[in-house]
BAFI-480100 format. One record per residue (C-alpha): residue number from 1; residue in three letters; chain; z, y, x negated. Coordinates in steps of 0.05 Angstrom, whole numbers, plus 5000, padded with zeros to 4 digits. Each point is the difference from the previous one (the first is absolute). Layout:
! residues N
- num	residu	chaine	c3	c2	c1
- NUM	ALA	A	Z	Y	X
...
***
This chain:
! residues 363
- num	residu	chaine	c3	c2	c1
- 1	MET	A	5000	5000	5000
- 2	ALA	A	4980	5068	4973
- 3	PRO	A	5052	5057	4995
- 4	PRO	A	4998	5050	5058
- 5	ILE	A	4975	5055	4952
- 6	PRO	A	4957	5002	4937
- 7	LEU	A	5030	4971	4936
- 8	ILE	A	4981	5035	4936
- 9	GLU	A	5014	4964	4934
- 10	ALA	A	4999	5036	4932
- 11	PHE	A	5017	4977	4930
- 12	GLY	A	5010	5030	4931
- 13	THR	A	5031	5064	4974
- 14	PRO	A	5025	5050	5051
- 15	ARG	A	4936	5040	4991
- 16	ASP	A	4958	4936	5008
- 17	CYS	A	5038	4982	5064
- 18	GLY	A	4991	5070	5028
- 19	ILE	A	4925	5002	4986
- 20	ALA	A	4990	4931	5031
- 21	TYR	A	5042	5018	5061
- 22	GLY	A	4964	5067	5008
- 23	ALA	A	4931	4968	4995
- 24	ALA	A	5016	4942	5047
- 25	ALA	A	5030	5046	5054
- 26	ALA	A	4957	5061	4987
- 27	ASP	A	4976	5009	5072
- 28	LEU	A	5070	4990	5029
- 29	ILE	A	5030	5048	4949
- 30	ALA	A	4948	5054	5014
- 31	ALA	A	5012	4993	5075
- 32	ASN	A	5076	5001	4992
- 33	THR	A	4996	5060	4955
- 34	ALA	A	4958	5037	5051
- 35	SER	A	5050	4980	5055
- 36	TYR	A	5059	5028	4961
- 37	LEU	A	4963	5063	4979
- 38	ALA	A	4992	5013	5074
- 39	ARG	A	5075	4987	5011
- 40	PHE	A	5017	5046	4942
- 41	ALA	A	4956	5054	5030
- 42	ALA	A	5035	4993	5067
- 43	ALA	A	5066	5011	4962
- 44	GLY	A	4972	5065	4972
- 45	LEU	A	4977	4974	4932
- 46	GLY	A	4928	5014	4981
- 47	ALA	A	4962	4960	4949
- 48	ASP	A	5017	5046	4942
- 49	ARG	A	5074	4997	5015
- 50	VAL	A	4997	4925	5007
- 51	ARG	A	4967	4993	4932
- 52	HIS	A	5052	5048	4971
- 53	TYR	A	5056	4954	5023
- 54	GLY	A	4960	4939	4978
- 55	ALA	A	4997	5028	4929
- 56	LEU	A	5076	5011	5000
- 57	PHE	A	5011	4929	5024
- 58	ARG	A	4953	4974	4946
- 59	ALA	A	5036	5037	4944
- 60	ALA	A	5069	4976	5025
- 61	SER	A	4975	4928	5007
- 62	HIS	A	4970	4998	4930
- 63	HIS	A	5067	5025	4973
- 64	HIS	A	5048	4956	5039
- 65	ALA	A	4957	4939	5020
- 66	PRO	A	4943	4997	4950
- 67	ARG	A	4975	4930	5015
- 68	VAL	A	4997	5014	5075
- 69	ALA	A	4964	5066	4984
- 70	GLU	A	4949	4963	4957
- 71	MET	A	4986	4954	5059
- 72	LEU	A	4992	5059	5048
- 73	ASP	A	4953	5035	4953
- 74	GLY	A	4960	4935	4999
- 75	VAL	A	4999	4998	5076
- 76	ALA	A	4969	5069	5003
- 77	GLU	A	4948	4980	4948
- 78	GLY	A	4982	4934	5034
- 79	ALA	A	4996	5031	5069
- 80	ASP	A	4965	5064	4976
- 81	VAL	A	5051	5044	5035
- 82	PRO	A	5029	5063	4967
- 83	VAL	A	5063	4979	4963
- 84	GLU	A	5042	5056	5030
- 85	GLU	A	4982	4975	5070
- 86	ILE	A	5023	4929	4981
- 87	TYR	A	5067	5027	4977
- 88	ALA	A	5005	5043	5063
- 89	LEU	A	4987	4937	5040
- 90	ASN	A	5059	4966	4965
- 91	GLY	A	5041	5062	5015
- 92	ARG	A	4980	5003	5074
- 93	THR	A	5073	4996	5021
- 94	GLU	A	5018	5062	4961
- 95	LEU	A	4938	5038	5022
- 96	ILE	A	5001	4984	5075
- 97	TYR	A	5073	4997	5018
- 98	GLY	A	5044	5043	4955
- 99	ALA	A	5063	5009	5041
- 100	ALA	A	4973	4971	5065
- 101	GLY	A	5030	4936	5029
- 102	VAL	A	4962	4937	5015
- 103	SER	A	5032	4937	5029
- 104	GLU	A	4964	4938	4975
- 105	CYS	A	5011	4932	4967
- 106	THR	A	5057	4950	5003
- 107	ALA	A	5020	4962	4938
- 108	ILE	A	5045	4939	4992
- 109	GLY	A	5031	4965	4940
- 110	VAL	A	5033	4931	5002
- 111	LEU	A	5038	4969	4943
- 112	ASP	A	4989	4927	4983
- 113	ASP	A	5069	4980	5026
- 114	ARG	A	4980	5024	5070
- 115	SER	A	4930	4972	4997
- 116	ALA	A	4988	4933	5033
- 117	GLY	A	4955	4980	4942
- 118	GLY	A	5046	5029	4947
- 119	HIS	A	4949	5052	4980
- 120	THR	A	5010	5075	4989
- 121	THR	A	4954	5033	5051
- 122	LEU	A	4975	5069	5019
- 123	ALA	A	4962	5019	5063
- 124	GLN	A	4973	5061	5033
- 125	ASN	A	4954	5030	5052
- 126	TRP	A	4954	5053	4971
- 127	ASP	A	4993	5053	5054
- 128	TRP	A	4950	5056	4991
- 129	HIS	A	4945	5039	5037
- 130	PRO	A	4954	4950	5035
- 131	ASP	A	4938	5036	4973
- 132	GLN	A	5020	4978	4930
- 133	ARG	A	4995	4926	5016
- 134	PRO	A	4927	4993	4977
- 135	PHE	A	5019	5026	4930
- 136	ALA	A	5055	4949	4985
- 137	LEU	A	4989	4946	4948
- 138	LEU	A	5036	4951	4955
- 139	LEU	A	4998	5013	4925
- 140	ALA	A	5014	4944	4951
- 141	THR	A	5001	5017	4925
- 142	ARG	A	5013	4962	4936
- 143	ASP	A	5007	5045	4939
- 144	GLU	A	4985	4986	4927
- 145	LEU	A	5072	4976	4991
- 146	GLY	A	4994	4948	5055
- 147	ALA	A	5043	5038	5050
- 148	GLU	A	4977	4992	5072
- 149	VAL	A	5012	5045	5061
- 150	LEU	A	4979	4989	5072
- 151	THR	A	5008	5058	5048
- 152	LEU	A	4979	5026	5067
- 153	THR	A	4972	5070	4994
- 154	GLU	A	4949	5051	5025
- 155	ALA	A	4932	5006	4965
- 156	GLY	A	5008	5042	4938
- 157	MET	A	5076	4992	4997
- 158	LEU	A	5035	4951	4954
- 159	ALA	A	5059	4973	5040
- 160	LYS	A	5042	4995	5062
- 161	ALA	A	5040	4937	5014
- 162	GLY	A	4986	4946	4949
- 163	ILE	A	5023	4946	4952
- 164	ASN	A	4990	4983	4926
- 165	ASP	A	4999	4935	4961
- 166	ALA	A	5071	5013	4973
- 167	GLY	A	5025	4989	5071
- 168	LEU	A	5014	5074	5012
- 169	GLY	A	4980	5030	5067
- 170	VAL	A	5001	5068	5032
- 171	CYS	A	4999	5024	5072
- 172	VAL	A	4998	5073	5019
- 173	ASN	A	5021	5050	5053
- 174	MET	A	4982	5073	5004
- 175	LEU	A	5059	5049	4998
- 176	THR	A	5000	5075	5006
- 177	SER	A	5049	5051	4973
- 178	ALA	A	5011	5074	4995
- 179	ARG	A	4987	4993	4925
- 180	ASP	A	4929	4971	5006
- 181	ARG	A	4945	5040	4966
- 182	ARG	A	4928	4992	4982
- 183	ASP	A	5004	5010	4925
- 184	GLY	A	5063	4964	4979
- 185	GLY	A	4971	4948	4953
- 186	VAL	A	4970	4930	5007
- 187	PRO	A	4971	4988	5070
- 188	TYR	A	5029	4950	5049
- 189	HIS	A	4949	4944	4990
- 190	VAL	A	5001	5005	4924
- 191	LEU	A	5076	4991	5002
- 192	LEU	A	4990	4939	5045
- 193	ARG	A	4950	4969	4952
- 194	ALA	A	5043	5014	4939
- 195	THR	A	5059	4966	5034
- 196	LEU	A	4958	4940	5021
- 197	GLU	A	4977	4991	4928
- 198	ALA	A	5071	4992	4974
- 199	ARG	A	5014	4932	4970
- 200	HIS	A	5073	4998	5018
- 201	LEU	A	5048	5033	5049
- 202	GLY	A	5033	5044	4948
- 203	ALA	A	4932	5028	4979
- 204	ALA	A	4984	5014	5074
- 205	VAL	A	5066	5038	5007
- 206	LYS	A	4982	5042	4940
- 207	VAL	A	4931	5017	5028
- 208	VAL	A	5029	5021	5067
- 209	CYS	A	5056	5042	4971
- 210	ALA	A	4966	5032	4940
- 211	THR	A	4932	5018	5029
- 212	PRO	A	4996	5072	5024
- 213	ARG	A	4971	5006	5070
- 214	GLY	A	4989	5050	5056
- 215	ALA	A	5003	4955	5061
- 216	SER	A	5057	4959	5029
- 217	ILE	A	4989	4926	5005
- 218	ASN	A	5039	4936	5013
- 219	LEU	A	4986	4939	4957
- 220	LEU	A	5029	4933	5020
- 221	VAL	A	4995	4959	4935
- 222	GLY	A	5016	4927	4988
- 223	GLN	A	4991	4948	4946
- 224	ALA	A	5005	4925	4998
- 225	PHE	A	5026	4979	4932
- 226	GLY	A	4988	4925	5003
- 227	ASP	A	5035	4944	4961
- 228	GLY	A	5053	4996	5054
- 229	THR	A	5022	5072	4990
- 230	PRO	A	5011	5036	5067
- 231	GLY	A	4950	5056	5013
- 232	GLU	A	5016	5072	5014
- 233	VAL	A	4980	5055	5049
- 234	ILE	A	5016	5074	4994
- 235	ASP	A	4978	5061	5040
- 236	PHE	A	4985	5068	4970
- 237	GLU	A	5001	5063	5043
- 238	VAL	A	4963	5048	4956
- 239	ALA	A	4999	5076	5007
- 240	PRO	A	4967	5047	4951
- 241	ASP	A	5065	5012	4962
- 242	ASP	A	5044	4942	5018
- 243	VAL	A	5002	4925	5015
- 244	GLY	A	5046	4961	5047
- 245	PHE	A	5012	4925	4994
- 246	ARG	A	5014	4949	5054
- 247	HIS	A	5015	4926	4992
- 248	PRO	A	4995	4940	5048
- 249	VAL	A	5056	4988	5049
- 250	ASP	A	5008	4927	5018
- 251	GLY	A	4936	4986	4962
- 252	ILE	A	4957	5049	5041
- 253	LEU	A	4973	5069	4986
- 254	THR	A	4958	5039	5051
- 255	HIS	A	4971	5070	4995
- 256	THR	A	4956	5048	5040
- 257	ASN	A	4985	5074	4992
- 258	HIS	A	5065	5038	4994
- 259	PHE	A	5051	5008	4944
- 260	GLU	A	5062	4957	5009
- 261	GLU	A	5035	5022	4936
- 262	PRO	A	5050	5053	5024
- 263	ALA	A	4988	5046	4942
- 264	LEU	A	4925	5001	5016
- 265	ALA	A	5004	5000	5076
- 266	VAL	A	5015	5074	4999
- 267	ILE	A	4930	5015	4974
- 268	ASP	A	4964	4953	5048
- 269	THR	A	4949	5040	5042
- 270	LEU	A	4992	4942	5049
- 271	ARG	A	5070	5017	5027
- 272	ALA	A	4971	5064	5030
- 273	ILE	A	4942	4963	5031
- 274	GLY	A	5026	4932	5023
- 275	GLY	A	4962	4935	5007
- 276	SER	A	5005	4925	5003
- 277	SER	A	5021	4995	4927
- 278	PHE	A	5072	5011	5022
- 279	PHE	A	5002	4933	5037
- 280	ARG	A	4946	4956	4969
- 281	ALA	A	5037	4981	4936
- 282	ALA	A	5065	4982	5037
- 283	ARG	A	4960	4962	5053
- 284	ALA	A	4963	4960	4947
- 285	ARG	A	5066	4980	4968
- 286	ARG	A	5029	4980	5067
- 287	LEU	A	4939	4960	5020
- 288	LEU	A	5002	4961	4935
- 289	GLY	A	5068	4975	5024
- 290	PRO	A	5048	4952	4965
- 291	GLY	A	4981	4937	4963
- 292	PRO	A	4940	4981	4958
- 293	ILE	A	4938	5044	5009
- 294	ASP	A	4933	4966	4998
- 295	GLU	A	4932	5033	4998
- 296	ALA	A	4989	4988	5073
- 297	ARG	A	5061	5043	5017
- 298	LEU	A	4976	5055	4953
- 299	ARG	A	4933	5001	5033
- 300	ALA	A	5033	5001	5069
- 301	VAL	A	5040	5062	4980
- 302	LEU	A	4936	5034	4975
- 303	ARG	A	4970	4987	5070
- 304	ASP	A	5060	5031	5037
- 305	HIS	A	4984	5050	5055
- 306	GLY	A	5069	5030	5012
- 307	GLY	A	4986	5074	5011
- 308	HIS	A	4925	4988	5010
- 309	PRO	A	4954	5034	4980
- 310	GLN	A	5045	5028	4945
- 311	SER	A	5026	4931	4984
- 312	ILE	A	5003	4957	4937
- 313	CYS	A	4931	4975	5023
- 314	ARG	A	4972	5070	5007
- 315	HIS	A	4945	5018	5049
- 316	ASP	A	4954	5060	5006
- 317	GLU	A	5031	5046	5051
- 318	PRO	A	4956	5034	5052
- 319	GLY	A	5006	5075	5005
- 320	VAL	A	5031	5015	4933
- 321	ALA	A	4969	5051	4953
- 322	GLU	A	4944	4971	4956
- 323	VAL	A	5040	5010	4936
- 324	ASP	A	5059	4961	5029
- 325	ARG	A	4962	4937	5021
- 326	THR	A	5029	4938	4967
- 327	GLU	A	4996	4925	5008
- 328	THR	A	5014	4938	4960
- 329	LEU	A	4937	4989	4960
- 330	PHE	A	5023	4939	4961
- 331	SER	A	5061	4955	4997
- 332	LEU	A	5023	4967	4935
- 333	VAL	A	5049	4949	4975
- 334	LEU	A	5012	4994	4924
- 335	ASP	A	5031	4934	4976
- 336	LEU	A	5021	5021	4930
- 337	ASP	A	5016	4930	4976
- 338	GLU	A	4932	4973	5020
- 339	ARG	A	4966	5065	4977
- 340	ARG	A	4967	5000	5069
- 341	MET	A	4977	5056	5045
- 342	SER	A	4987	4983	5073
- 343	ILE	A	4962	5054	5037
- 344	ALA	A	4977	5007	5072
- 345	ALA	A	4960	5054	5036
- 346	GLY	A	5045	5040	5045
- 347	PRO	A	5030	5014	5047
- 348	PRO	A	5029	4931	4986
- 349	CYS	A	5015	4987	5074
- 350	GLY	A	4926	4988	5008
- 351	GLY	A	5007	4931	4969
- 352	ALA	A	4954	5010	4939
- 353	PRO	A	5015	4946	4949
- 354	TYR	A	5035	5015	4935
- 355	HIS	A	4955	4985	4940
- 356	ASP	A	5033	4976	4936
- 357	LEU	A	4982	5026	4931
- 358	TRP	A	5035	4984	4934
- 359	VAL	A	5008	5037	4935
- 360	GLY	A	5013	4967	4933
- 361	LYS	A	4983	4930	5026
- 362	THR	A	4947	4963	5038
- 363	GLY	A	5011	5001	5075
***
């Protein structure tokens, strides 16, 4: 069975991977870039201003995440898209939203001692504007050192939720804060890719904490260590100038789109707007219930319609402003011990099958 979206594979140095990815997905990248340029224009950013910010993002990325920047430069070359526009694409969160609030995505982490199969597991629904569905793809890379990454992303971007061959996985939720700005450093999706390339959990923590950024973001990160060593899951609530940490309770960690760390909650702009984020994380935890959690239960939680249409399984809502439209585009489960991503087209209540892909081993 083929995956529900295109799978792009690239090998070699970061630049080689970027060029191969850009060339293979050139039409999708061009179309996605045009789509976001229109969104940027609607947010009051003309093409010159977008390229200005793209150049700032590029300089910061080369300084703080040089291997990721080499790959992005390659993407622009392979796709024949201006490099500043590729960096702006990877900074779309900073450019479109600033201090606005968007309620989207539900992420779950389960430690191996709560997993029915004894595996450390992450899961999430990726909720985003339905018009972006045609530009989604899977990107699988193996670099010149043999390190492999498999991630869901949008054409021209380098990562969203994903997993690497070291058993480290990342899920993501958008956050917004009063400190968010457009020119604060490395863009959102470069930070995601740099975290996903970490070979061990301590290195991922360093990437999250030490990388300057302008947008708030939540990263739910886990790693399966193997050899009978229990795995670990940790959540990072990241603001431009601070990071909050959360750990599993009773082997479960859930997160949505608001800050739960008390010291950071005071800067959360979503508190002035409201939204389903304030119940989805707690609801996901409650629905997981006591006892061993198997993958069927995780998928059932990702299909939940409590609070429909602004539910864990998110649906496009009639009558809302165009910029506020959101639905679950794809649903994922990451088995970190198996190095497996299972992905289904959303909303997951529709019954689309989950397709399995592996990294670091033959599936």
